[in-house]
C-alpha positions in Angstrom: 29.8 12.7 2.4 27.1 10.6 4.1 26.5 13.5 6.5 26.0 15.9 3.6 23.4 13.6 1.9 21.5 13.2 5.2 21.5 17.0 5.5 20.3 17.5 1.9 17.5 14.9 2.5 16.4 16.5 5.7 16.3 20.0 4.2 14.5 18.7 1.2 12.0 16.9 3.4 11.5 20.1 5.4 10.9 22.1 2.2 8.3 19.6 1.0 6.6 19.7 4.5 6.6 23.5 4.5 5.4 23.9 0.9 2.7 26.4 1.8 4.9 28.4 4.1 7.8 28.9 1.7 5.5 29.1 -1.3 7.6 26.7 -3.4 5.8 23.7 -5.0 6.8 20.5 -3.4 7.6 19.0 -6.8 10.5 21.5 -7.2 11.9 20.7 -3.8 11.6 17.0 -4.4 13.4 17.2 -7.8 16.3 19.3 -6.3 16.6 16.9 -3.4 16.6 13.8 -5.6 19.2 15.1 -8.0 21.5 16.5 -5.2 21.5 13.1 -3.4 22.8 11.4 -6.5 25.2 14.3 -7.2 26.7 13.8 -3.7 26.9 10.1 -4.4 29.0 10.8 -7.5 31.2 13.2 -5.5 31.7 10.6 -2.8 34.3 8.8 -5.0 32.0 6.0 -6.3 33.2 4.6 -9.6 31.4 6.2 -12.6 30.2 2.9 -14.0 28.8 1.8 -10.5 26.9 5.1 -10.3 25.5 4.7 -13.9 24.5 1.1 -13.2 22.8 2.0 -9.9 21.0 5.0 -11.4 19.8 3.0 -14.4 18.5 0.3 -12.1 16.6 2.7 -9.9 15.3 4.7 -12.9 13.9 1.4 -14.2 12.0 0.8 -10.9 10.9 4.5 -10.7 9.7 4.5 -14.3 7.5 1.4 -13.5 5.8 3.5 -10.8 5.5 6.7 -12.8 4.1 5.0 -15.9 1.7 3.0 -13.7 0.6 6.2 -12.0 0.1 8.1 -15.3 -1.8 5.2 -16.8 -4.1 4.9 -13.8 -4.7 8.7 -13.6 -5.5 8.8 -17.3 -8.1 5.9 -17.1 -9.7 7.5 -14.0 -9.8 10.9 -15.7 -11.4 9.3 -18.8 -14.1 7.6 -16.7 -14.7 10.9 -15.0 -14.9 12.8 -18.3 -17.7 10.4 -19.3 -19.4 11.0 -15.9 -18.9 7.2 -15.3 -18.5 7.6 -11.5 -22.1 8.7 -11.3 -22.7 4.9 -11.4 -21.4 4.8 -7.9 -22.2 8.3 -6.6 -25.8 8.1 -7.7 -26.2 5.0 -5.5 -24.7 6.8 -2.4 -27.8 8.6 -1.2 -26.7 9.6 2.3 -25.2 13.0 2.9 -24.7 12.4 6.6 -21.0 12.7 7.3 -20.4 9.7 9.6 -22.3 7.0 7.5 -20.7 8.5 4.3 -17.3 8.2 5.9 -17.8 4.5 6.8 -19.2 3.7 3.3 -16.3 5.3 1.5 -13.6 3.8 3.8 -15.1 0.4 3.4 -15.2 0.7 -0.4 -11.6 1.9 -0.3 -10.4 -1.0 1.9 -11.7 -3.7 -0.4 -11.0 -1.8 -3.7 -7.4 -1.5 -2.5 -7.1 -5.2 -2.1 -8.5 -5.9 -5.5 -6.7 -3.1 -7.4 -3.8 -1.6 -5.2 -3.6 1.2 -2.8 -2.3 3.7 -5.3 -4.9 3.2 -8.0 -7.7 3.0 -5.4 -6.6 6.4 -3.9 -6.8 8.0 -7.3 -10.3 6.6 -7.9 -11.5 7.6 -4.4 -10.3 11.2 -4.8 -12.4 11.4 -8.0 -15.4 10.1 -6.0 -14.8 12.5 -3.1 -14.8 15.5 -5.5 -18.3 14.4 -6.6 -19.6 14.0 -3.0 -18.1 16.7 -0.8 -17.8 20.4 -1.6 -16.1 21.7 1.5 -12.3 21.5 1.2 -11.5 20.9 4.9 -14.1 18.1 5.1 -12.9 16.6 1.8 -9.3 16.6 3.1 -10.4 14.7 6.2 -12.1 12.1 4.1 -9.0 12.0 1.9 -6.8 11.3 4.9 -9.1 8.4 5.9 -8.8 7.2 2.3 -5.0 7.0 2.7 -5.4 5.0 5.9 -8.0 2.7 4.4 -6.2 2.2 1.2 -2.9 1.3 3.0 -4.8 -1.0 5.4 -6.6 -2.7 2.5 -3.5 -3.2 0.5 -1.6 -4.9 3.4 -3.5 -8.2 3.3 -3.6 -8.7 -0.4 -0.6 -9.9 -2.6 -1.4 -7.2 -5.1 -2.7 -4.5 -2.8 0.7 -2.9 -1.9 4.0 -3.0 -3.7 5.8 -4.3 -0.6 3.3 -7.1 -0.2 3.8 -7.9 -3.9 7.6 -8.0 -3.3 7.3 -10.5 -0.4 4.9 -12.6 -2.5 7.0 -12.7 -5.6 10.3 -13.3 -3.8 9.0 -16.2 -1.9 8.6 -14.9 1.7 4.8 -15.0 1.4 4.0 -17.6 -1.3 0.8 -19.0 0.2 -1.8 -16.3 -0.6 -4.9 -17.8 1.2 -2.9 -18.1 4.4 -1.6 -14.5 4.1 -5.2 -13.2 3.5 -6.6 -15.1 6.5 -3.9 -14.0 8.9 -3.6 -10.3 7.9 -7.2 -9.2 7.1 -8.3 -8.9 10.7 -5.3 -6.7 11.9 -5.7 -4.6 8.7 -9.4 -4.2 9.4 -8.6 -3.0 12.9 -6.1 -0.5 11.5 -9.0 1.1 9.6 -11.8 0.7 12.0 -10.1 2.2 15.1 -9.5 5.6 13.4 -13.1 5.4 12.0 -14.5 4.8 15.5 -12.5 7.7 16.9 -13.7 10.1 14.2 -17.3 8.9 14.5 -17.2 9.8 18.2 -15.3 13.1 17.9 -17.0 14.5 14.8 -20.1 16.7 15.2 -21.9 14.9 12.5 -24.1 16.9 10.2 -24.3 16.6 6.4 -21.8 17.0 3.6 -22.8 19.5 1.0 -22.3 18.1 -2.5 -20.7 20.3 -5.1 -22.9 21.8 -7.8 -22.2 20.1 -11.1 -21.2 22.6 -13.7 -21.3 21.6 -17.3 -20.3 23.5 -20.3 -22.5 24.0 -23.4 -20.9 21.0 -25.0 -22.4 18.8 -22.3 -25.9 19.7 -23.4 -25.1 19.8 -27.1 -23.5 16.4 -27.1 -23.9 14.7 -23.7 -22.7 11.3 -22.8 -25.6 8.8 -22.8 -26.4 6.6 -19.8 -25.1 3.6 -21.9 -21.8 5.4 -22.6 -21.3 6.2 -18.9 -21.9 2.6 -17.8 -19.8 1.2 -20.7 -16.8 3.4 -19.9 -17.1 2.9 -16.2 -17.2 -0.9 -16.6 -14.4 -1.0 -19.1 -12.3 1.3 -16.9 -12.8 -0.7 -13.7 -12.3 -4.0 -15.5 -9.1 -2.5 -17.1 -7.8 -1.6 -13.6 -8.7 -5.1 -12.2 -7.0 -6.7 -15.2 -3.6 -5.2 -14.2 -2.8 -7.6 -11.3 -4.2 -10.5 -13.4 -1.9 -9.6 -16.3 1.1 -9.4 -13.9 0.3 -12.8 -12.4 0.0 -14.4 -15.9 3.0 -12.8 -17.6 5.2 -11.7 -14.7 5.8 -8.5 -16.5 5.9 -5.2 -14.5 2.4 -3.8 -13.5 2.8 -0.7 -15.7 2.7 -3.0 -18.8 -0.8 -4.2 -17.8 -1.8 -0.6 -17.1 -0.6 0.5 -20.5 -2.5 -2.4 -22.2 -5.7 -1.4 -20.3 -5.2 2.2 -21.3 -4.7 1.2 -24.9 -7.9 -0.8 -24.9 -10.1 1.9 -23.3 -8.4 4.5 -25.6 -9.4 2.5 -28.6 -13.0 2.0 -27.3 -13.5 5.7 -26.8 -12.1 6.5 -30.3 -14.6 4.0 -31.8 -17.5 5.2 -29.5 -17.1 8.8 -30.5 -15.9 8.6 -34.1 -19.1 9.9 -35.5 -18.9 13.1 -33.4 -17.1 16.2 -34.7 -13.5 16.8 -33.4 -14.5 19.7 -31.2 -17.2 17.8 -29.4 -15.3 14.6 -28.9 -12.0 16.3 -27.7 -13.0 16.3 -24.0 -14.1 12.7 -24.2 -10.8 11.5 -25.7 -7.5 10.5 -24.1 -5.9 13.4 -25.9 -8.2 15.8 -24.1 -7.9 14.0 -20.8 -4.1 14.1 -20.8 -4.3 17.8 -20.4 -6.0 17.3 -17.0 -3.3 15.0 -15.6 -1.5 16.4 -12.6 2.0 16.4 -14.1 3.4 18.1 -11.0 2.5 15.0 -8.9 4.4 12.8 -11.4 7.5 15.0 -11.0 7.1 15.0 -7.2 7.1 11.2 -7.3 10.2 11.2 -9.4 12.1 13.5 -7.1 11.1 11.8 -3.8 11.9 8.3 -5.2 15.3 9.6 -6.6 16.1 10.9 -3.2 15.3 7.7 -1.4 17.2 5.6 -3.9 20.2 7.9 -3.3 20.0 7.1 0.4 19.8 3.4 -0.5 22.9 3.6 -2.7 24.8 5.2 0.1 23.8 2.2 2.2 22.1 4.3 4.8 18.9 2.3 4.8 20.8 -0.9 5.2 22.7 0.6 8.2 19.4 1.6 9.8 18.1 -2.0 9.4 21.3 -3.4 10.8 21.1 -1.0 13.8 17.5 -2.1 14.5 18.5 -5.7 14.4 21.3 -5.2 16.9 19.7 -2.8 19.3 16.0 -4.0 19.3 16.3 -7.7 18.5 12.7 -8.6 19.0 11.1 -9.3 15.6 7.8 -7.7 16.5 9.5 -4.5 17.7 11.7 -4.4 14.7 8.7 -4.6 12.3 6.8 -1.9 14.2 9.9 0.3 13.9 10.2 -0.4 10.2 6.5 0.6 9.9 7.2 4.0 11.5 10.4 4.4 9.4 8.3 3.7 6.2 6.3 6.9 7.0 9.5 8.9 6.6 11.2 7.1 3.7 9.8 4.8 1.1 8.7 1.4 2.4 10.1 -0.4 -0.7 13.8 0.0 0.1 13.1 -0.8 3.8 11.4 -4.1 2.9 14.1 -4.8 0.3 16.7 -4.2 3.1 14.9 -6.6 5.4 14.7 -9.2 2.7 18.4 -8.9 2.3 19.1 -8.9 6.0 17.1 -11.9 6.9 17.2 -15.2 5.1 14.0 -17.2 4.4 14.3 -20.2 6.5 13.8 -23.9 5.4 12.5 -26.8 7.4 16.0 -28.2 7.7 17.2 -24.9 9.2 14.3 -24.8 11.7 15.2 -28.4 12.8 18.5 -27.1 14.0 17.2 -23.8 15.4 13.5 -23.5 16.4 13.8 -19.7 16.6 14.1 -19.6 12.8 10.5 -20.8 12.4 9.4 -17.1 12.3 11.4 -16.8 9.1 9.8 -19.7 7.2 7.7 -18.9 4.1 4.5 -17.2 5.4 6.2 -17.1 8.8 5.3 -14.6 11.5 8.2 -12.2 10.7 7.3 -11.9 7.0 3.5 -11.6 7.7 4.1 -8.9 10.2 6.5 -7.1 8.0 3.9 -7.0 5.2 1.4 -5.4 7.7 3.8 -2.9 9.2 5.4 -1.7 6.0 2.0 -1.3 4.4 0.1 0.3 7.2 2.8 2.2 9.0 3.3 4.6 6.0 -0.1 6.2 6.8 1.5 8.0 9.8 2.7 10.8 7.4 1.2 11.7 4.1 4.4 11.3 2.1 5.0 7.9 3.8 3.2 5.8 1.1 2.4 5.9 -2.6 -1.3 6.4 -1.7 -0.5 9.3 0.5 1.8 11.0 -2.0 -0.9 10.6 -4.8 -3.6 12.1 -2.5 -1.3 14.9 -1.4 -0.6 15.8 -5.1 -4.2 15.5 -6.3 -5.9 17.4 -3.4 -2.9 19.7 -2.5 -3.1 18.6 1.1 -0.8 20.4 3.4 1.9 18.2 5.1 1.3 19.8 8.6 -2.4 19.7 8.3 -2.2 15.9 7.8 0.1 15.6 10.8 -2.3 17.6 12.9 -5.6 16.0 11.8 -4.7 12.5 10.6 -1.3 11.2 11.8 -2.5 10.4 15.4 -5.5 8.5 14.0 -3.3 6.6 11.6 -0.8 5.7 14.4 -3.7 4.6 16.7 -5.0 2.3 14.0 -1.5 1.0 13.2 -0.6 0.2 16.8 -4.1 -1.4 17.4 -3.8 -3.7 14.4 -0.2 -4.5 15.4 -1.4 -5.4 18.9 -4.1 -7.6 17.5 -1.6 -9.4 15.3 0.7 -9.9 18.3 -2.1 -11.4 20.4 -3.1 -13.7 17.6 0.3 -15.0 16.6 3.0 -14.2 19.2 
């Protein structure tokens, strides 16, 4: 039965990759793949209560991601509806492609560390739509947003879900040490692709889209004060999410829902004197109609499929095979990084956490080789880097990539052709820097 689930996953993966060729939305392919993987798990002879418990466990984790995504998308759309992003776009004066690319990637890198790579990607796509009209050029920038967001998330305890896992579960408990040791390799992972693009691109200027506003904009426009207020509340709401998680230890989506509730309340109060027709587009009710629901279903399908592989034990088998055949901790982590571009990095990191025990000082005293597995040891630090940055090699290899793919409708093979080699070059360069620094 394992062979069948692998075949289903590969065929589903191919259907997602060839979305534009077969003219079937990738969300449909992902949903079919996810459900079939679990159906095969049931047919494999697993006890019904085991399947139920496993499915409920994974649905809980998937729901955390989906509600987080929906909350973040709603807040971003609400800020956009109030033209709040003009606070940033009005300050970006240059239209020259290369300087604009460096500015946006740098913003993405540090936003990702403060927010997380998924939220940052959603925010940056909204900004790109204000700054770049041409689709091909915007896709190129969006690809670099994926690379920058994943690189920025790798050195922060809240920047990437896998880094958060390693932080919370005790493998990377010392945050300042983690930041100091990972920020330089992560910067390199972003800067190398930027340098390559800066050399190879022809330059020129990016044409900005013409802002089209309906009659309601002129009859009842948002004031500069409203734009700034909603922008500030939106950004503070997003920044509040990791703080809320740290204080309460509740799942991140809870903080996102609280932030959404607050900004929802503020907009209701702000526009309560306006008639219903005019305030509709500035309310959460109106904004919800703009949310890309297909992307949410795509997330659901792809995460169901990966969790199905995890239940079959296939990801654990891959990790064990790597341990036996490769052996070297640096090579293992580099391989995990590449694997995370094919399947979700969360189960891969979870498998590594289960496969390797966090060492103690007493264990190291008897075996010096275990020093790499101490809290904030080399193995765990490099795992955080590789799992976070390696997913950029393919657009469906990270939450940021999947979100950008859904929002911008980027073609899988276009990303492979234009962005994948850049991402791999940055990933390997950063890995090389880490090796030279700490091997």
